C-alpha positions in Angstrom: 138.6 213.9 152.2 136.6 212.0 154.8 134.8 208.7 154.0 131.4 210.2 153.2 132.9 212.8 150.9 134.9 210.2 149.0 131.9 208.0 148.5 129.9 211.0 147.1 132.8 212.2 144.9 133.4 208.8 143.3 129.7 207.8 143.1 130.2 204.7 145.3 127.2 203.4 147.2 127.3 202.1 150.7 126.2 198.6 149.5 129.1 198.6 147.1 131.5 199.5 150.0 129.9 196.9 152.4 130.4 194.1 149.9 134.2 194.3 150.5 134.3 194.8 154.3 134.2 191.5 156.1 133.5 190.4 159.7 135.7 187.8 161.4 133.3 185.1 160.3 134.0 186.0 156.6 130.6 187.5 156.0 130.2 191.2 154.9 129.1 193.8 157.3 125.5 195.0 156.8 124.8 198.2 154.9 123.3 199.5 158.2 126.6 198.9 160.0 128.6 200.6 157.2 126.1 203.5 157.3 126.8 204.1 160.9 130.6 204.1 160.2 130.2 206.6 157.3 127.6 208.9 158.9 128.6 208.9 162.6 132.0 207.2 163.0 130.3 204.4 165.1 131.9 201.0 164.9 130.6 197.7 166.1 131.8 197.4 169.7 133.4 194.0 169.3 135.1 194.8 166.1 138.7 195.8 165.4 138.4 199.5 164.3 141.8 199.6 162.6 141.1 196.3 160.7 137.8 197.7 159.4 139.5 200.9 158.3 142.1 199.0 156.5 139.5 196.9 154.7 137.6 200.0 153.7 140.7 201.6 152.3 141.4 198.4 150.3 137.8 198.2 149.0 138.0 201.9 147.9 141.2 201.2 146.0 139.6 198.3 144.3 136.7 200.6 143.3 139.2 203.1 141.7 139.7 205.5 144.6 143.3 206.9 144.7 142.9 209.1 147.8 143.5 208.0 151.4 140.6 208.5 153.8 141.1 211.3 156.3 140.0 209.4 159.4 139.2 211.4 162.6 142.3 211.8 164.8 140.3 211.6 168.0 139.1 208.3 169.4 136.1 207.3 167.4 132.9 206.6 169.3 131.6 203.0 169.5 128.0 202.3 170.0 126.7 198.8 170.2 123.1 198.1 169.3 121.3 195.0 170.5 121.6 192.2 167.9 118.5 191.6 165.8 116.2 189.0 167.3 112.9 187.4 166.7 110.3 187.6 169.5 110.6 184.3 171.5 107.8 182.0 172.4 108.6 182.7 176.0 108.1 186.4 175.5 104.9 185.9 173.5 103.4 183.8 176.3 104.6 186.1 179.0 103.1 189.2 177.5 100.1 187.7 175.7 101.3 188.6 172.2 100.0 186.4 169.4 102.3 188.1 166.9 105.2 190.5 166.9 104.1 194.1 166.8 106.8 194.9 164.3 106.7 192.0 161.8 104.4 192.5 158.8 102.8 195.2 160.9 101.8 197.6 158.2 98.9 196.1 156.2 96.6 199.2 156.0 97.0 202.9 156.3 95.6 202.7 159.8 98.7 200.7 160.8 101.0 203.6 159.9 102.1 205.7 162.9 102.3 209.4 162.0 103.8 212.0 164.3 103.1 215.6 163.6 106.4 215.8 161.6 105.5 212.7 159.6 102.0 214.1 158.8 103.8 217.2 157.4 106.0 215.0 155.3 103.0 213.0 154.1 101.2 216.2 153.0 104.3 217.4 151.1 104.6 214.1 149.3 100.9 214.3 148.3 101.3 217.9 147.2 104.3 216.9 145.0 102.2 214.1 143.5 99.1 216.2 142.8 100.7 219.6 142.0 103.9 218.4 140.2 106.3 219.4 142.9 109.9 218.3 143.2 111.0 217.0 146.6 113.6 214.8 148.3 112.7 212.8 151.4 115.9 212.1 153.3 116.4 209.8 156.3 118.7 207.3 157.9 118.2 203.6 157.2 115.2 202.5 159.2 113.7 206.0 159.6 110.4 205.1 157.9 110.9 206.4 154.4 109.6 203.3 152.6 106.5 203.2 154.9 105.7 206.8 154.0 106.1 205.9 150.3 103.7 203.0 150.6 101.2 205.2 152.6 101.3 207.8 149.8 100.6 205.2 147.1 97.9 203.5 149.1 96.3 206.9 149.9 96.1 207.9 146.3 94.4 204.5 145.5 91.9 204.8 148.3 90.9 208.3 147.6 90.6 207.7 143.8 93.0 210.5 143.0 93.8 210.7 139.3 97.5 210.4 139.9 99.6 207.9 137.8 102.6 206.7 139.9 105.8 206.0 137.9 108.4 203.8 139.7 111.5 202.6 137.8 112.1 199.0 138.8 115.9 199.0 138.4 117.2 197.4 141.6 120.7 199.0 141.4 120.0 202.7 141.1 123.7 203.4 140.4 123.0 201.8 137.0 119.7 203.7 136.3 120.1 205.5 133.0 118.0 208.2 131.3 116.9 205.5 128.7 115.6 203.3 131.6 113.8 206.2 133.1 112.2 207.1 129.7 111.0 203.5 129.3 109.5 203.5 132.8 107.6 206.7 132.1 106.3 205.4 128.8 105.3 202.0 130.3 103.5 203.4 133.3 101.8 206.4 131.7 100.5 204.3 128.7 99.7 201.4 131.1 101.7 199.1 128.9 100.0 200.0 125.6 102.9 202.0 124.1 106.2 200.6 122.8 109.2 202.8 123.7 110.9 204.3 120.6 114.5 203.4 119.9 116.3 206.7 119.8 116.5 209.2 122.7 115.0 212.0 120.5 112.0 209.7 119.7 111.6 208.7 123.3 111.6 212.4 124.4 108.9 213.3 121.9 106.9 210.2 122.9 107.0 211.1 126.6 106.0 214.7 125.9 103.0 213.5 123.9 101.9 210.8 126.4 102.2 213.1 129.4 100.4 215.9 127.6 97.5 213.7 126.4 97.2 212.1 129.8 97.2 215.5 131.6 94.5 216.9 129.3 92.5 213.8 130.2 92.6 214.9 133.8 95.5 212.8 135.2 98.5 213.9 137.3 101.8 212.1 137.1 104.4 211.4 139.9 107.8 209.9 139.5 108.9 208.1 142.7 112.5 207.0 143.0 113.6 205.0 146.1 117.2 204.6 147.0 117.8 207.9 145.3 121.1 208.4 147.1 122.6 205.9 144.6 121.6 208.0 141.6 124.5 209.4 139.6 125.1 213.1 139.3 124.2 212.9 135.6 120.8 211.2 136.4 120.0 213.9 139.0 120.6 216.5 136.3 118.3 214.7 133.9 115.5 214.6 136.5 115.4 218.4 136.5 114.8 218.3 132.7 111.9 215.8 133.2 110.4 218.0 135.9 110.5 221.0 133.5 108.2 219.2 130.9 105.1 221.4 130.5 101.9 221.8 128.6 101.5 225.6 128.4 101.7 226.9 132.0 101.2 223.4 133.6 103.9 221.1 134.6 103.4 217.5 133.6 105.4 215.5 136.1 106.0 215.6 139.9 109.1 214.0 141.4 109.6 212.4 144.8 113.1 211.2 145.6 113.6 209.0 148.7 117.1 208.3 150.0 119.6 208.1 152.8 121.8 211.1 154.0 124.2 210.6 151.1 121.5 212.2 148.9 121.7 215.3 151.1 125.5 215.5 150.4 124.8 215.3 146.7 122.1 217.9 146.8 124.3 220.4 148.5 124.8 224.0 147.3 128.5 223.3 147.4 128.1 220.8 144.6 128.4 223.1 141.7 127.4 220.4 139.2 123.9 220.2 140.8 123.3 223.7 141.8 120.3 224.1 139.4 118.8 220.9 140.7 119.4 221.9 144.4 117.6 225.2 144.0 114.5 223.5 142.6 114.3 220.4 144.8 112.9 220.9 148.3 114.7 218.7 150.8 112.8 217.3 153.8 114.6 215.2 156.5 113.0 212.5 158.6 114.0 213.0 162.2 114.2 210.3 165.0 111.0 209.6 167.0 112.5 211.2 170.1 109.6 212.7 172.1 107.1 210.6 170.1 108.6 207.2 170.9 106.1 206.4 173.6 103.2 207.3 171.4 104.7 205.2 168.6 104.9 202.1 170.9 101.3 202.7 172.1 100.1 202.7 168.5 102.1 199.6 167.6 101.0 197.6 170.5 97.4 198.7 170.2 97.4 197.5 166.6 98.7 194.1 168.0 95.8 194.0 170.5 97.7 194.9 173.6 97.6 198.0 175.9 101.0 199.7 176.3 100.6 200.0 180.1 100.2 196.2 180.5 103.7 195.6 179.0 105.8 198.7 179.8 106.6 200.2 183.1 106.2 204.0 183.6 110.0 204.5 183.2 110.3 202.3 180.1 110.1 205.0 177.4 112.8 207.2 179.2 115.0 204.1 179.5 114.6 203.3 175.8 115.4 207.0 175.0 118.5 206.9 177.1 119.6 203.6 175.6 119.4 205.0 172.1 120.8 208.5 172.7 124.3 209.7 173.4 126.3 212.9 173.7 129.0 213.5 171.0 130.8 216.5 172.4 128.1 219.2 172.5 125.9 217.4 170.1 123.1 215.0 171.1 122.9 212.0 168.7 119.6 210.1 168.7 119.1 206.7 167.0 115.4 206.6 167.9 114.4 205.6 164.4 111.6 203.1 164.0 113.7 200.1 162.9 116.2 200.5 165.7 113.4 201.1 168.2 111.6 198.0 167.0 114.7 195.8 167.4 115.6 197.2 170.8 112.1 196.7 172.1 112.0 193.0 170.9 115.3 192.4 172.7 113.9 194.0 175.8 110.7 191.8 175.7 112.8 188.7 175.3 115.1 189.7 178.1 112.3 190.6 180.5 110.5 187.3 179.8 113.7 185.4 180.4 114.2 187.1 183.8 110.6 186.7 184.8 109.7 190.4 184.7 106.0 191.2 184.4 106.8 194.5 182.6 109.7 196.0 180.6 111.5 198.6 182.7 114.2 201.2 182.1 116.7 198.8 183.7 115.9 196.2 181.1 116.8 198.6 178.3 120.0 199.6 180.0 121.0 196.0 180.4 120.6 194.8 176.8 
């Protein structure tokens, strides 16, 4: 099996894998770097690919994997991203920026950039919350999933929607159990007034009663689980049972799962263990910004008090697109996700200021 399939089959999360794969300085590779290896076969350009593969195989063995990874036989693509930087004082002064357009940049819903696709996803999330739907929002690391979640919750508050949001607080979702989930539902629906029962049978009856009473009082309920790609197969099965809780003809609980592409692998028709879940859960994928990247930057810099045209030359957006897009055979692979775009733009601003450029040009993006 390939690496992605092994991680899914053995229930190993990317953070678990990353913890045992070290750089030359002895520090572990970031989850984002491991994600690019798993999803796209992209290795850090300065790294020893064979050494990384050996470490991955050793780490998998330590986690109980007995199979050998089927690595691609062709030369694996390498794709180096600009290293993460802070906006320098020189760049701030050169471009008249009093703050970074990308740090603590989402304070209100007006700060959220929404393309047509993201508006569609926002509406689907709101529908699931208000009409007890069951959806999975899937996207690469840095694609904007968490921002959309925050936008959903803030929108429900602002519009005084009678929707109770339930969010399990377990940091490690690989260890989230049905008992933890029951306790979270009881805590959030009762607003802390009910003590969870001890046995699972008692918890189930308590949840049915709480949700029914709350629904009859005019409330909707939405369970949101972030990092859902780390959920076990057993937990995903249990979610279907929670979603099927009803009061007569009315469902009592909507579910929104938010996760990286590993969640899509789990929610595959080929996964016989989850076929009933897959056929009930609508999957929506967050795509790269692509044609929207210039509009995205215009929005971000406007919120920071600057006009896009003052800082970026006419060819800048096409240069950025070229920098973060490549051909893999017949397939075009884009990494124009907000987090990658943000970091690349900061690097370009710093480089342009250092070279004395008055604007960021396509050449700057190609040089970094």
